[in-house]
KESERO-944554 format. One record per atom (N, C-alpha, C, O): residue in three letters; atom name; x, y, z. Coordinates in nm, 2 decimals, always signed. Layout:
// residues N
REC; aa; at; xx; yy; zz
REC; ALA; CA; X; Y; Z
...
***
This chain:
// residues 76
REC; aa; at; xx; yy; zz
REC; MET; N; +0.34; -1.90; -0.42
REC; MET; CA; +0.29; -1.78; -0.51
REC; MET; C; +0.34; -1.68; -0.41
REC; MET; O; +0.35; -1.70; -0.29
REC; ASN; N; +0.36; -1.59; -0.47
REC; ASN; CA; +0.41; -1.43; -0.41
REC; ASN; C; +0.28; -1.31; -0.42
REC; ASN; O; +0.22; -1.27; -0.52
REC; ILE; N; +0.27; -1.25; -0.29
REC; ILE; CA; +0.20; -1.18; -0.30
REC; ILE; C; +0.26; -1.05; -0.23
REC; ILE; O; +0.35; -1.04; -0.15
REC; ILE; N; +0.17; -0.92; -0.30
REC; ILE; CA; +0.24; -0.80; -0.22
REC; ILE; C; +0.08; -0.74; -0.15
REC; ILE; O; -0.01; -0.74; -0.24
REC; LEU; N; +0.05; -0.71; -0.05
REC; LEU; CA; -0.04; -0.70; +0.05
REC; LEU; C; -0.01; -0.54; +0.15
REC; LEU; O; +0.07; -0.52; +0.25
REC; THR; N; -0.10; -0.45; +0.08
REC; THR; CA; -0.09; -0.35; +0.15
REC; THR; C; -0.21; -0.33; +0.22
REC; THR; O; -0.30; -0.40; +0.19
REC; GLY; N; -0.22; -0.23; +0.34
REC; GLY; CA; -0.33; -0.18; +0.43
REC; GLY; C; -0.28; -0.31; +0.53
REC; GLY; O; -0.36; -0.38; +0.60
REC; THR; N; -0.20; -0.33; +0.52
REC; THR; CA; -0.19; -0.49; +0.65
REC; THR; C; -0.17; -0.42; +0.81
REC; THR; O; -0.14; -0.50; +0.90
REC; THR; N; -0.19; -0.32; +0.84
REC; THR; CA; -0.20; -0.28; +0.98
REC; THR; C; -0.35; -0.21; +0.99
REC; THR; O; -0.37; -0.12; +1.07
REC; GLY; N; -0.45; -0.26; +0.88
REC; GLY; CA; -0.61; -0.23; +0.93
REC; GLY; C; -0.64; -0.34; +0.97
REC; GLY; O; -0.55; -0.41; +1.01
REC; PHE; N; -0.77; -0.40; +0.99
REC; PHE; CA; -0.86; -0.49; +1.05
REC; PHE; C; -0.84; -0.62; +0.95
REC; PHE; O; -0.79; -0.73; +0.97
REC; ILE; N; -0.90; -0.56; +0.80
REC; ILE; CA; -0.88; -0.69; +0.72
REC; ILE; C; -0.78; -0.70; +0.65
REC; ILE; O; -0.77; -0.81; +0.59
REC; GLY; N; -0.66; -0.57; +0.65
REC; GLY; CA; -0.57; -0.65; +0.62
REC; GLY; C; -0.46; -0.73; +0.70
REC; GLY; O; -0.37; -0.79; +0.64
REC; SER; N; -0.47; -0.71; +0.83
REC; SER; CA; -0.37; -0.79; +0.93
REC; SER; C; -0.46; -0.95; +0.89
REC; SER; O; -0.41; -1.05; +0.84
REC; ALA; N; -0.59; -0.92; +0.92
REC; ALA; CA; -0.63; -1.09; +0.92
REC; ALA; C; -0.59; -1.15; +0.80
REC; ALA; O; -0.55; -1.26; +0.82
REC; LEU; N; -0.59; -1.10; +0.65
REC; LEU; CA; -0.51; -1.16; +0.54
REC; LEU; C; -0.38; -1.20; +0.53
REC; LEU; O; -0.32; -1.29; +0.46
REC; LEU; N; -0.33; -1.09; +0.63
REC; LEU; CA; -0.17; -1.13; +0.63
REC; LEU; C; -0.18; -1.25; +0.73
REC; LEU; O; -0.12; -1.35; +0.70
REC; SER; N; -0.24; -1.25; +0.83
REC; SER; CA; -0.21; -1.39; +0.88
REC; SER; C; -0.29; -1.50; +0.84
REC; SER; O; -0.28; -1.62; +0.87
REC; THR; N; -0.36; -1.46; +0.77
REC; THR; CA; -0.40; -1.62; +0.70
REC; THR; C; -0.28; -1.67; +0.56
REC; THR; O; -0.21; -1.77; +0.55
REC; PHE; N; -0.31; -1.56; +0.47
REC; PHE; CA; -0.22; -1.59; +0.35
REC; PHE; C; -0.08; -1.61; +0.41
REC; PHE; O; -0.02; -1.68; +0.32
REC; SER; N; -0.02; -1.60; +0.48
REC; SER; CA; +0.14; -1.62; +0.54
REC; SER; C; +0.15; -1.77; +0.56
REC; SER; O; +0.24; -1.85; +0.52
REC; GLN; N; +0.03; -1.82; +0.62
REC; GLN; CA; +0.02; -1.95; +0.63
REC; GLN; C; +0.06; -2.06; +0.49
REC; GLN; O; +0.12; -2.17; +0.50
REC; GLN; N; +0.03; -2.01; +0.40
REC; GLN; CA; +0.07; -2.10; +0.25
REC; GLN; C; +0.14; -2.00; +0.18
REC; GLN; O; +0.25; -2.06; +0.17
REC; TYR; N; +0.16; -1.87; +0.13
REC; TYR; CA; +0.23; -1.80; +0.06
REC; TYR; C; +0.33; -1.69; +0.09
REC; TYR; O; +0.32; -1.60; +0.17
REC; GLN; N; +0.41; -1.71; +0.03
REC; GLN; CA; +0.49; -1.58; +0.05
REC; GLN; C; +0.44; -1.43; +0.03
REC; GLN; O; +0.44; -1.37; -0.07
REC; VAL; N; +0.41; -1.36; +0.16
REC; VAL; CA; +0.37; -1.24; +0.17
REC; VAL; C; +0.47; -1.13; +0.19
REC; VAL; O; +0.58; -1.14; +0.24
REC; ARG; N; +0.41; -1.01; +0.12
REC; ARG; CA; +0.54; -0.91; +0.15
REC; ARG; C; +0.41; -0.80; +0.17
REC; ARG; O; +0.33; -0.76; +0.09
REC; PRO; N; +0.43; -0.78; +0.30
REC; PRO; CA; +0.34; -0.66; +0.34
REC; PRO; C; +0.41; -0.53; +0.33
REC; PRO; O; +0.52; -0.51; +0.37
REC; ILE; N; +0.32; -0.43; +0.26
REC; ILE; CA; +0.35; -0.28; +0.23
REC; ILE; C; +0.28; -0.19; +0.35
REC; ILE; O; +0.16; -0.18; +0.36
REC; THR; N; +0.37; -0.13; +0.43
REC; THR; CA; +0.29; -0.04; +0.51
REC; THR; C; +0.32; +0.09; +0.50
REC; THR; O; +0.43; +0.12; +0.44
REC; ARG; N; +0.26; +0.17; +0.55
REC; ARG; CA; +0.32; +0.32; +0.53
REC; ARG; C; +0.36; +0.37; +0.67
REC; ARG; O; +0.31; +0.33; +0.77
REC; ALA; N; +0.48; +0.47; +0.66
REC; ALA; CA; +0.55; +0.54; +0.76
REC; ALA; C; +0.42; +0.61; +0.90
REC; ALA; O; +0.30; +0.63; +0.87
REC; GLU; N; +0.45; +0.62; +0.96
REC; GLU; CA; +0.32; +0.63; +1.10
REC; GLU; C; +0.23; +0.76; +1.06
REC; GLU; O; +0.13; +0.80; +1.13
REC; ALA; N; +0.29; +0.83; +0.93
REC; ALA; CA; +0.22; +1.00; +0.96
REC; ALA; C; +0.21; +0.97; +0.83
REC; ALA; O; +0.12; +1.05; +0.80
REC; GLY; N; +0.24; +0.90; +0.73
REC; GLY; CA; +0.19; +0.94; +0.57
REC; GLY; C; +0.17; +0.84; +0.53
REC; GLY; O; +0.17; +0.74; +0.60
REC; ASP; N; +0.16; +0.85; +0.40
REC; ASP; CA; +0.12; +0.75; +0.27
REC; ASP; C; +0.20; +0.66; +0.20
REC; ASP; O; +0.30; +0.71; +0.15
REC; ILE; N; +0.18; +0.54; +0.18
REC; ILE; CA; +0.29; +0.46; +0.12
REC; ILE; C; +0.36; +0.48; +0.00
REC; ILE; O; +0.48; +0.45; -0.04
REC; LEU; N; +0.26; +0.55; -0.07
REC; LEU; CA; +0.36; +0.61; -0.23
REC; LEU; C; +0.47; +0.66; -0.22
REC; LEU; O; +0.54; +0.56; -0.24
REC; PRO; N; +0.53; +0.75; -0.20
REC; PRO; CA; +0.64; +0.79; -0.20
REC; PRO; C; +0.76; +0.68; -0.11
REC; PRO; O; +0.88; +0.69; -0.12
REC; GLU; N; +0.70; +0.60; -0.03
REC; GLU; CA; +0.81; +0.55; +0.04
REC; GLU; C; +0.86; +0.43; -0.04
REC; GLU; O; +0.97; +0.38; -0.03
REC; ILE; N; +0.79; +0.40; -0.11
REC; ILE; CA; +0.78; +0.22; -0.15
REC; ILE; C; +0.84; +0.26; -0.33
REC; ILE; O; +0.79; +0.35; -0.40
REC; ASP; N; +0.96; +0.18; -0.36
REC; ASP; CA; +0.97; +0.19; -0.53
REC; ASP; C; +0.94; +0.09; -0.56
REC; ASP; O; +0.99; -0.02; -0.52
REC; TRP; N; +0.84; +0.10; -0.63
REC; TRP; CA; +0.77; -0.02; -0.71
REC; TRP; C; +0.81; -0.09; -0.80
REC; TRP; O; +0.76; -0.19; -0.84
REC; THR; N; +0.92; -0.03; -0.86
REC; THR; CA; +0.96; -0.13; -0.97
REC; THR; C; +1.03; -0.28; -0.92
REC; THR; O; +1.01; -0.39; -0.97
REC; GLN; N; +1.12; -0.25; -0.80
REC; GLN; CA; +1.17; -0.35; -0.67
REC; GLN; C; +1.06; -0.42; -0.64
REC; GLN; O; +1.05; -0.54; -0.68
REC; ALA; N; +0.95; -0.36; -0.56
REC; ALA; CA; +0.88; -0.44; -0.46
REC; ALA; C; +0.79; -0.52; -0.58
REC; ALA; O; +0.78; -0.64; -0.56
REC; LEU; N; +0.74; -0.47; -0.72
REC; LEU; CA; +0.64; -0.54; -0.78
REC; LEU; C; +0.73; -0.68; -0.81
REC; LEU; O; +0.67; -0.79; -0.83
REC; ASP; N; +0.88; -0.68; -0.80
REC; ASP; CA; +0.96; -0.78; -0.86
REC; ASP; C; +0.96; -0.97; -0.83
REC; ASP; O; +1.02; -1.02; -0.73
REC; ASN; N; +0.89; -1.04; -0.92
REC; ASN; CA; +0.85; -1.17; -0.88
REC; ASN; C; +0.72; -1.17; -0.79
REC; ASN; O; +0.70; -1.25; -0.70
REC; VAL; N; +0.63; -1.08; -0.84
REC; VAL; CA; +0.50; -1.09; -0.74
REC; VAL; C; +0.36; -1.14; -0.84
REC; VAL; O; +0.32; -1.11; -0.96
REC; ASP; N; +0.32; -1.20; -0.77
REC; ASP; CA; +0.19; -1.29; -0.86
REC; ASP; C; +0.05; -1.19; -0.86
REC; ASP; O; -0.03; -1.15; -0.95
REC; ILE; N; +0.05; -1.19; -0.76
REC; ILE; CA; -0.06; -1.10; -0.70
REC; ILE; C; -0.06; -1.00; -0.58
REC; ILE; O; -0.02; -1.02; -0.46
REC; VAL; N; -0.11; -0.88; -0.63
REC; VAL; CA; -0.10; -0.71; -0.58
REC; VAL; C; -0.25; -0.74; -0.50
REC; VAL; O; -0.34; -0.80; -0.56
REC; ILE; N; -0.28; -0.71; -0.37
REC; ILE; CA; -0.42; -0.69; -0.32
REC; ILE; C; -0.36; -0.56; -0.23
REC; ILE; O; -0.28; -0.55; -0.14
REC; HIS; N; -0.43; -0.48; -0.30
REC; HIS; CA; -0.39; -0.31; -0.24
REC; HIS; C; -0.56; -0.27; -0.11
REC; HIS; O; -0.66; -0.27; -0.17
REC; LEU; N; -0.56; -0.25; -0.02
REC; LEU; CA; -0.62; -0.25; +0.08
REC; LEU; C; -0.59; -0.10; +0.14
REC; LEU; O; -0.69; -0.05; +0.19
REC; ALA; N; -0.45; -0.04; +0.13
REC; ALA; CA; -0.45; +0.05; +0.24
REC; ALA; C; -0.53; +0.19; +0.19
REC; ALA; O; -0.55; +0.21; +0.07
REC; ALA; N; -0.57; +0.27; +0.27
REC; ALA; CA; -0.62; +0.39; +0.26
REC; ALA; C; -0.59; +0.51; +0.21
REC; ALA; O; -0.48; +0.52; +0.27
REC; ILE; N; -0.60; +0.59; +0.16
REC; ILE; CA; -0.53; +0.71; +0.14
REC; ILE; C; -0.50; +0.77; +0.26
REC; ILE; O; -0.56; +0.74; +0.36
REC; SER; N; -0.42; +0.85; +0.27
REC; SER; CA; -0.42; +0.95; +0.42
REC; SER; C; -0.46; +1.07; +0.42
REC; SER; O; -0.40; +1.15; +0.35
REC; THR; N; -0.53; +1.10; +0.48
REC; THR; CA; -0.54; +1.28; +0.48
REC; THR; C; -0.45; +1.37; +0.45
REC; THR; O; -0.47; +1.48; +0.40
REC; SER; N; -0.37; +1.33; +0.47
REC; SER; CA; -0.24; +1.44; +0.41
REC; SER; C; -0.19; +1.43; +0.29
REC; SER; O; -0.16; +1.52; +0.22
REC; CYS; N; -0.18; +1.29; +0.24
REC; CYS; CA; -0.17; +1.30; +0.08
REC; CYS; C; -0.28; +1.34; +0.02
REC; CYS; O; -0.27; +1.41; -0.08
REC; LEU; N; -0.43; +1.29; +0.07
REC; LEU; CA; -0.56; +1.36; +0.00
REC; LEU; C; -0.51; +1.50; +0.03
REC; LEU; O; -0.56; +1.54; -0.07
REC; THR; N; -0.45; +1.59; +0.08
REC; THR; CA; -0.49; +1.76; +0.06
REC; THR; C; -0.34; +1.77; +0.00
REC; THR; O; -0.30; +1.89; +0.00
REC; VAL; N; -0.26; +1.67; -0.04
REC; VAL; CA; -0.17; +1.72; -0.13
REC; VAL; C; -0.22; +1.68; -0.29
REC; VAL; O; -0.21; +1.76; -0.39
REC; PHE; N; -0.26; +1.57; -0.31
REC; PHE; CA; -0.36; +1.55; -0.40
REC; PHE; C; -0.45; +1.66; -0.47
REC; PHE; O; -0.47; +1.70; -0.58
REC; LEU; N; -0.51; +1.70; -0.33
REC; LEU; CA; -0.61; +1.80; -0.40
REC; LEU; C; -0.57; +1.95; -0.44
REC; LEU; O; -0.65; +2.02; -0.50
REC; ILE; N; -0.46; +2.00; -0.40
REC; ILE; CA; -0.39; +2.09; -0.44
REC; ILE; C; -0.32; +2.07; -0.54
REC; ILE; O; -0.30; +2.17; -0.61
REC; ARG; N; -0.26; +1.96; -0.58
REC; ARG; CA; -0.18; +1.96; -0.69
REC; ARG; C; -0.31; +1.99; -0.84
REC; ARG; O; -0.31; +2.07; -0.94
REC; SER; N; -0.42; +1.87; -0.80
REC; SER; CA; -0.55; +1.90; -0.91
REC; SER; C; -0.57; +2.04; -0.96
REC; SER; O; -0.58; +2.07; -1.07
REC; GLN; N; -0.58; +2.16; -0.82
REC; GLN; CA; -0.62; +2.26; -0.84
REC; GLN; C; -0.48; +2.34; -0.93
REC; GLN; O; -0.48; +2.41; -1.02
REC; ASN; N; -0.40; +2.30; -0.87
REC; ASN; CA; -0.25; +2.40; -0.92
REC; ASN; C; -0.27; +2.33; -1.09
REC; ASN; O; -0.24; +2.41; -1.18
REC; SER; N; -0.31; +2.21; -1.13
REC; SER; CA; -0.30; +2.19; -1.25
REC; SER; C; -0.37; +2.24; -1.34
REC; SER; O; -0.33; +2.26; -1.46
REC; ALA; N; -0.51; +2.27; -1.31
REC; ALA; CA; -0.66; +2.30; -1.36
REC; ALA; C; -0.60; +2.44; -1.41
REC; ALA; O; -0.61; +2.47; -1.53
REC; LEU; N; -0.55; +2.50; -1.33
REC; LEU; CA; -0.51; +2.65; -1.35
REC; LEU; C; -0.45; +2.71; -1.49
REC; LEU; O; -0.42; +2.83; -1.50
***
């Protein structure tokens, strides 16, 4: 089974990565040190031949700020 796991640098994600890697093919998806995972990943390619996606990544403060600004601008 092929699994994509986001948030692997966090407490729960790192534990799941360690456990699942013993039995399954796991692709850990991590973010850049000061950014969010979304702009850095080609999801079409990343999801190729994947059976399960476990998304544990939290939204970063910088990404949340950009989202809020975009939301305010689109509401105008």
